[in-house]
KEDRENDO-862954 format. One record per atom (N, C-alpha, C, O): residue number from 1; residue in one letter; chain; atom name; x, y, z. Coordinates in steps of 0.2 Angstrom, whole numbers, plus 5000, padded with zeros to 4 digits. Layout:
<nodes>
 domi fipa nuke gudo   px   py   pz
  NUM    a    A   CA    X    Y    Z
...
</nodes>
This chain:
<nodes>
 domi fipa nuke gudo   px   py   pz
    1    m    A    N 4801 5320 6492
    1    m    A   CA 4807 5322 6490
    1    m    A    C 4807 5328 6485
    1    m    A    O 4811 5333 6486
    2    l    A    N 4802 5328 6481
    2    l    A   CA 4802 5333 6476
    2    l    A    C 4800 5340 6479
    2    l    A    O 4802 5345 6478
    3    a    A    N 4796 5340 6485
    3    a    A   CA 4794 5346 6488
    3    a    A    C 4800 5349 6492
    3    a    A    O 4801 5355 6492
    4    i    A    N 4804 5344 6495
    4    i    A   CA 4810 5347 6498
    4    i    A    C 4815 5350 6493
    4    i    A    O 4818 5355 6495
    5    l    A    N 4816 5347 6487
    5    l    A   CA 4820 5350 6482
    5    l    A    C 4817 5357 6480
    5    l    A    O 4821 5361 6479
    6    g    A    N 4811 5357 6479
    6    g    A   CA 4808 5363 6477
    6    g    A    C 4809 5369 6483
    6    g    A    O 4810 5375 6481
    7    l    A    N 4808 5367 6489
    7    l    A   CA 4810 5371 6495
    7    l    A    C 4817 5374 6495
    7    l    A    O 4818 5380 6495
    8    i    A    N 4821 5369 6494
    8    i    A   CA 4829 5371 6493
    8    i    A    C 4830 5376 6488
    8    i    A    O 4833 5381 6488
    9    a    A    N 4827 5374 6482
    9    a    A   CA 4828 5379 6476
    9    a    A    C 4825 5385 6477
    9    a    A    O 4828 5390 6475
   10    g    A    N 4819 5386 6480
   10    g    A   CA 4816 5392 6482
   10    g    A    C 4820 5396 6486
   10    g    A    O 4821 5402 6486
   11    i    A    N 4823 5393 6491
   11    i    A   CA 4827 5397 6496
   11    i    A    C 4833 5400 6493
   11    i    A    O 4835 5405 6494
   12    v    A    N 4837 5395 6489
   12    v    A   CA 4843 5398 6485
   12    v    A    C 4841 5403 6480
   12    v    A    O 4845 5408 6480
   13    v    A    N 4836 5403 6476
   13    v    A   CA 4834 5408 6472
   13    v    A    C 4832 5415 6476
   13    v    A    O 4834 5420 6474
   14    g    A    N 4829 5414 6481
   14    g    A   CA 4827 5420 6485
   14    g    A    C 4833 5423 6488
   14    g    A    O 4833 5429 6489
   15    l    A    N 4838 5419 6490
   15    l    A   CA 4844 5422 6493
   15    l    A    C 4848 5426 6487
   15    l    A    O 4852 5431 6488
   16    l    A    N 4848 5423 6481
   16    l    A   CA 4852 5425 6476
   16    l    A    C 4849 5432 6473
   16    l    A    O 4852 5437 6471
   17    v    A    N 4842 5432 6472
   17    v    A   CA 4839 5437 6469
   17    v    A    C 4837 5443 6474
   17    v    A    O 4837 5449 6472
   18    e    A    N 4837 5441 6480
   18    e    A   CA 4835 5446 6485
   18    e    A    C 4829 5451 6483
   18    e    A    O 4830 5457 6482
   19    p    A    N 4823 5448 6483
   19    p    A   CA 4817 5452 6480
   19    p    A    C 4815 5457 6485
   19    p    A    O 4816 5456 6491
   20    a    A    N 4813 5463 6483
   20    a    A   CA 4811 5468 6487
   20    a    A    C 4803 5469 6487
   20    a    A    O 4800 5469 6481
   21    l    A    N 4800 5469 6492
   21    l    A   CA 4793 5470 6493
   21    l    A    C 4791 5478 6492
   21    l    A    O 4794 5482 6496
   22    p    A    N 4787 5479 6488
   22    p    A   CA 4785 5487 6488
   22    p    A    C 4782 5489 6494
   22    p    A    O 4779 5485 6498
   23    s    A    N 4783 5495 6496
   23    s    A   CA 4781 5498 6502
   23    s    A    C 4774 5498 6503
   23    s    A    O 4771 5498 6509
   24    v    A    N 4770 5498 6498
   24    v    A   CA 4763 5498 6498
   24    v    A    C 4760 5491 6501
   24    v    A    O 4755 5491 6505
   25    l    A    N 4764 5486 6500
   25    l    A   CA 4762 5479 6502
   25    l    A    C 4765 5477 6508
   25    l    A    O 4763 5472 6511
   26    q    A    N 4770 5481 6511
   26    q    A   CA 4773 5479 6517
   26    q    A    C 4768 5478 6523
   26    q    A    O 4770 5473 6527
   27    p    A    N 4763 5482 6524
   27    p    A   CA 4759 5480 6530
   27    p    A    C 4755 5474 6529
   27    p    A    O 4752 5471 6534
   28    y    A    N 4754 5471 6523
   28    y    A   CA 4750 5465 6522
   28    y    A    C 4754 5458 6523
   28    y    A    O 4752 5453 6523
   29    l    A    N 4761 5459 6522
   29    l    A   CA 4765 5453 6522
   29    l    A    C 4765 5449 6529
   29    l    A    O 4764 5443 6529
   30    p    A    N 4765 5452 6535
   30    p    A   CA 4764 5448 6541
   30    p    A    C 4758 5445 6541
   30    p    A    O 4757 5439 6544
   31    i    A    N 4752 5448 6539
   31    i    A   CA 4746 5445 6539
   31    i    A    C 4746 5439 6534
   31    i    A    O 4743 5433 6536
   32    a    A    N 4749 5440 6529
   32    a    A   CA 4749 5434 6524
   32    a    A    C 4753 5428 6526
   32    a    A    O 4751 5422 6525
   33    i    A    N 4758 5430 6530
   33    i    A   CA 4763 5424 6533
   33    i    A    C 4759 5420 6538
   33    i    A    O 4759 5414 6538
   34    v    A    N 4755 5424 6542
   34    v    A   CA 4751 5421 6548
   34    v    A    C 4746 5416 6544
   34    v    A    O 4744 5411 6547
   35    a    A    N 4742 5419 6539
   35    a    A   CA 4737 5415 6536
   35    a    A    C 4740 5409 6532
   35    a    A    O 4737 5404 6532
   36    a    A    N 4746 5410 6529
   36    a    A   CA 4749 5404 6526
   36    a    A    C 4751 5399 6532
   36    a    A    O 4750 5393 6530
   37    m    A    N 4754 5401 6537
   37    m    A   CA 4755 5396 6543
   37    m    A    C 4749 5392 6545
   37    m    A    O 4750 5386 6546
   38    d    A    N 4744 5396 6545
   38    d    A   CA 4737 5392 6547
   38    d    A    C 4736 5387 6542
   38    d    A    O 4734 5381 6544
   39    a    A    N 4736 5389 6536
   39    a    A   CA 4735 5384 6531
   39    a    A    C 4739 5378 6531
   39    a    A    O 4737 5372 6530
   40    i    A    N 4746 5379 6532
   40    i    A   CA 4751 5374 6532
   40    i    A    C 4750 5369 6538
   40    i    A    O 4750 5363 6537
   41    l    A    N 4748 5372 6544
   41    l    A   CA 4747 5368 6550
   41    l    A    C 4741 5364 6549
   41    l    A    O 4740 5358 6551
   42    g    A    N 4736 5367 6546
   42    g    A   CA 4729 5363 6545
   42    g    A    C 4730 5358 6540
   42    g    A    O 4727 5352 6541
   43    a    A    N 4735 5358 6535
   43    a    A   CA 4736 5353 6530
   43    a    A    C 4740 5347 6534
   43    a    A    O 4739 5342 6533
   44    t    A    N 4745 5349 6538
   44    t    A   CA 4748 5344 6542
   44    t    A    C 4744 5340 6546
   44    t    A    O 4744 5334 6547
   45    r    A    N 4739 5344 6550
   45    r    A   CA 4734 5340 6554
   45    r    A    C 4730 5336 6550
   45    r    A    O 4729 5330 6552
   46    a    A    N 4728 5338 6544
   46    a    A   CA 4724 5334 6540
   46    a    A    C 4728 5328 6537
   46    a    A    O 4725 5322 6537
   47    y    A    N 4734 5329 6536
   47    y    A   CA 4738 5323 6533
   47    y    A    C 4739 5318 6539
   47    y    A    O 4738 5312 6538
   48    l    A    N 4740 5320 6545
   48    l    A   CA 4741 5315 6551
   48    l    A    C 4734 5312 6552
   48    l    A    O 4734 5306 6555
   49    e    A    N 4729 5315 6551
   49    e    A   CA 4722 5312 6552
   49    e    A    C 4720 5308 6546
   49    e    A    O 4715 5304 6546
   50    g    A    N 4724 5308 6541
   50    g    A   CA 4722 5304 6535
   50    g    A    C 4717 5307 6530
   50    g    A    O 4714 5303 6526
   51    v    A    N 4716 5313 6531
   51    v    A   CA 4710 5316 6526
   51    v    A    C 4713 5322 6522
   51    v    A    O 4709 5326 6520
   52    f    A    N 4720 5322 6521
   52    f    A   CA 4723 5327 6517
   52    f    A    C 4721 5327 6510
   52    f    A    O 4720 5321 6507
   53    s    A    N 4719 5333 6507
   53    s    A   CA 4718 5333 6500
   53    s    A    C 4722 5339 6497
   53    s    A    O 4722 5345 6500
   54    d    A    N 4726 5338 6492
   54    d    A   CA 4730 5343 6489
   54    d    A    C 4726 5349 6486
   54    d    A    O 4728 5355 6487
   55    r    A    N 4720 5348 6484
   55    r    A   CA 4716 5353 6481
   55    r    A    C 4713 5357 6487
   55    r    A    O 4713 5363 6486
   56    v    A    N 4711 5354 6492
   56    v    A   CA 4708 5358 6498
   56    v    A    C 4714 5362 6501
   56    v    A    O 4713 5368 6503
   57    f    A    N 4720 5359 6501
   57    f    A   CA 4726 5363 6504
   57    f    A    C 4727 5369 6499
   57    f    A    O 4728 5375 6502
   58    a    A    N 4727 5368 6493
   58    a    A   CA 4729 5374 6488
   58    a    A    C 4724 5379 6489
   58    a    A    O 4725 5385 6489
   59    v    A    N 4717 5377 6489
   59    v    A   CA 4712 5382 6489
   59    v    A    C 4712 5386 6496
   59    v    A    O 4711 5392 6497
   60    s    A    N 4713 5382 6502
   60    s    A   CA 4714 5385 6508
   60    s    A    C 4720 5390 6509
   60    s    A    O 4719 5395 6512
   61    f    A    N 4725 5388 6506
   61    f    A   CA 4731 5392 6507
   61    f    A    C 4730 5399 6503
   61    f    A    O 4731 5404 6506
   62    l    A    N 4728 5398 6497
   62    l    A   CA 4727 5404 6493
   62    l    A    C 4721 5409 6496
   62    l    A    O 4722 5415 6497
   63    s    A    N 4715 5405 6498
   63    s    A   CA 4710 5409 6501
   63    s    A    C 4711 5412 6507
   63    s    A    O 4709 5418 6509
   64    n    A    N 4715 5409 6512
   64    n    A   CA 4717 5412 6518
   64    n    A    C 4721 5418 6517
   64    n    A    O 4720 5423 6520
   65    v    A    N 4726 5418 6513
   65    v    A   CA 4730 5423 6512
   65    v    A    C 4727 5429 6509
   65    v    A    O 4727 5435 6511
   66    v    A    N 4722 5428 6504
   66    v    A   CA 4719 5433 6500
   66    v    A    C 4714 5436 6505
   66    v    A    O 4713 5442 6505
   67    i    A    N 4710 5432 6508
   67    i    A   CA 4704 5435 6513
   67    i    A    C 4707 5439 6519
   67    i    A    O 4705 5444 6520
   68    a    A    N 4713 5436 6522
   68    a    A   CA 4716 5440 6527
   68    a    A    C 4719 5446 6525
   68    a    A    O 4718 5452 6528
   69    g    A    N 4722 5446 6519
   69    g    A   CA 4724 5453 6516
   69    g    A    C 4719 5458 6514
   69    g    A    O 4719 5464 6515
   70    l    A    N 4713 5455 6512
   70    l    A   CA 4708 5459 6510
   70    l    A    C 4704 5462 6516
   70    l    A    O 4702 5468 6516
   71    i    A    N 4704 5458 6521
   71    i    A   CA 4701 5461 6528
   71    i    A    C 4705 5467 6530
   71    i    A    O 4703 5472 6532
   72    v    A    N 4712 5466 6530
   72    v    A   CA 4716 5471 6532
   72    v    A    C 4716 5477 6528
   72    v    A    O 4716 5483 6530
   73    f    A    N 4716 5476 6521
   73    f    A   CA 4715 5481 6516
   73    f    A    C 4709 5486 6517
   73    f    A    O 4709 5492 6517
   74    v    A    N 4703 5482 6518
   74    v    A   CA 4697 5486 6519
   74    v    A    C 4697 5490 6526
   74    v    A    O 4695 5495 6526
   75    g    A    N 4700 5487 6531
   75    g    A   CA 4701 5490 6537
   75    g    A    C 4705 5497 6536
   75    g    A    O 4704 5502 6539
   76    d    A    N 4711 5496 6532
   76    d    A   CA 4715 5502 6531
   76    d    A    C 4710 5507 6527
   76    d    A    O 4711 5513 6528
   77    q    A    N 4706 5505 6523
   77    q    A   CA 4702 5510 6519
   77    q    A    C 4697 5514 6523
   77    q    A    O 4695 5519 6522
   78    i    A    N 4694 5510 6528
   78    i    A   CA 4689 5513 6533
   78    i    A    C 4692 5516 6539
   78    i    A    O 4689 5519 6543
   79    g    A    N 4699 5516 6540
   79    g    A   CA 4703 5519 6545
   79    g    A    C 4703 5514 6551
   79    g    A    O 4705 5517 6557
   80    v    A    N 4702 5508 6551
   80    v    A   CA 4703 5504 6557
   80    v    A    C 4707 5498 6555
   80    v    A    O 4706 5492 6557
   81    g    A    N 4712 5499 6551
   81    g    A   CA 4717 5494 6549
   81    g    A    C 4720 5490 6554
   81    g    A    O 4721 5484 6554
   82    s    A    N 4723 5494 6559
   82    s    A   CA 4727 5490 6565
   82    s    A    C 4722 5486 6569
   82    s    A    O 4724 5481 6571
   83    q    A    N 4716 5488 6570
   83    q    A   CA 4711 5484 6574
   83    q    A    C 4709 5478 6570
   83    q    A    O 4709 5472 6573
   84    l    A    N 4708 5478 6564
   84    l    A   CA 4706 5472 6560
   84    l    A    C 4712 5468 6559
   84    l    A    O 4712 5462 6559
   85    s    A    N 4718 5471 6558
   85    s    A   CA 4724 5467 6558
   85    s    A    C 4725 5463 6564
   85    s    A    O 4727 5457 6564
   86    t    A    N 4724 5466 6570
   86    t    A   CA 4725 5462 6576
   86    t    A    C 4719 5457 6577
   86    t    A    O 4721 5451 6579
   87    g    A    N 4713 5458 6574
   87    g    A   CA 4708 5453 6575
   87    g    A    C 4710 5447 6570
   87    g    A    O 4709 5441 6572
   88    v    A    N 4713 5448 6564
   88    v    A   CA 4714 5443 6560
   88    v    A    C 4720 5439 6563
   88    v    A    O 4720 5433 6563
   89    v    A    N 4725 5442 6566
   89    v    A   CA 4730 5438 6569
   89    v    A    C 4728 5434 6575
   89    v    A    O 4730 5429 6576
   90    v    A    N 4723 5437 6579
   90    v    A   CA 4720 5433 6585
   90    v    A    C 4717 5427 6582
   90    v    A    O 4718 5422 6585
   91    v    A    N 4712 5428 6577
   91    v    A   CA 4708 5422 6575
   91    v    A    C 4713 5417 6572
   91    v    A    O 4712 5411 6573
   92    l    A    N 4718 5419 6568
   92    l    A   CA 4722 5414 6565
   92    l    A    C 4727 5411 6570
   92    l    A    O 4729 5405 6569
   93    g    A    N 4729 5415 6575
   93    g    A   CA 4733 5412 6580
   93    g    A    C 4729 5407 6584
   93    g    A    O 4732 5402 6586
   94    i    A    N 4723 5408 6585
   94    i    A   CA 4719 5403 6589
   94    i    A    C 4719 5396 6585
   94    i    A    O 4720 5391 6587
   95    r    A    N 4718 5397 6578
   95    r    A   CA 4718 5391 6574
   95    r    A    C 4724 5388 6573
   95    r    A    O 4725 5382 6573
   96    i    A    N 4730 5392 6573
   96    i    A   CA 4737 5389 6573
   96    i    A    C 4738 5385 6579
   96    i    A    O 4740 5379 6579
   97    f    A    N 4736 5388 6585
   97    f    A   CA 4737 5384 6591
   97    f    A    C 4733 5378 6592
   97    f    A    O 4735 5373 6594
   98    t    A    N 4727 5378 6589
   98    t    A   CA 4722 5372 6589
   98    t    A    C 4725 5367 6585
   98    t    A    O 4725 5361 6587
   99    n    A    N 4727 5369 6579
   99    n    A   CA 4731 5364 6574
   99    n    A    C 4737 5361 6577
   99    n    A    O 4738 5355 6577
  100    a    A    N 4741 5365 6580
  100    a    A   CA 4747 5363 6583
  100    a    A    C 4746 5358 6589
  100    a    A    O 4749 5353 6590
  101    a    A    N 4741 5359 6593
  101    a    A   CA 4739 5354 6598
  101    a    A    C 4736 5348 6595
  101    a    A    O 4738 5342 6598
  102    a    A    N 4733 5348 6590
  102    a    A   CA 4730 5342 6587
  102    a    A    C 4736 5338 6584
  102    a    A    O 4736 5332 6584
  103    i    A    N 4741 5342 6581
  103    i    A   CA 4747 5338 6578
  103    i    A    C 4751 5335 6583
  103    i    A    O 4753 5329 6583
  104    r    A    N 4752 5339 6589
  104    r    A   CA 4755 5336 6595
  104    r    A    C 4752 5329 6597
  104    r    A    O 4755 5324 6599
  105    r    A    N 4745 5330 6598
  105    r    A   CA 4742 5324 6600
  105    r    A    C 4742 5318 6595
  105    r    A    O 4743 5312 6597
  106    a    A    N 4742 5319 6589
  106    a    A   CA 4743 5314 6584
  106    a    A    C 4750 5311 6584
  106    a    A    O 4751 5305 6583
  107    l    A    N 4755 5315 6585
  107    l    A   CA 4762 5313 6584
  107    l    A    C 4764 5309 6591
  107    l    A    O 4767 5304 6591
  108    l    A    N 4761 5312 6596
  108    l    A   CA 4763 5309 6603
  108    l    A    C 4758 5304 6606
  108    l    A    O 4759 5301 6611
  109    h    A    N 4753 5303 6602
  109    h    A   CA 4747 5299 6604
  109    h    A    C 4745 5300 6611
  109    h    A    O 4743 5296 6615
  110    a    A    N 4744 5307 6613
  110    a    A   CA 4742 5309 6619
  110    a    A    C 4736 5313 6619
  110    a    A    O 4733 5315 6624
</nodes>
């Protein structure tokens, strides 16, 4: 219940404050979102399998976002940012669909 209240409060604050992302960080936001989605679906899968750990989730969430952002940043610095960005999205996309399939199997017992 506390998590839902925190989510609602965060949405309300975000709508009221309307934060702006600096243009320097804009190329990294989509990658960060995909990395965060991977961590969230991985945590959901772990919860359904009975092996969820909040510490593992926190470390996974933060490290996924930071590592994905750093990969794209390094790619930008060496001139292959779009290729590395695509690679990160493909790898995380595969993980997202794998976790989604496991979640579906756990929920539907199929």
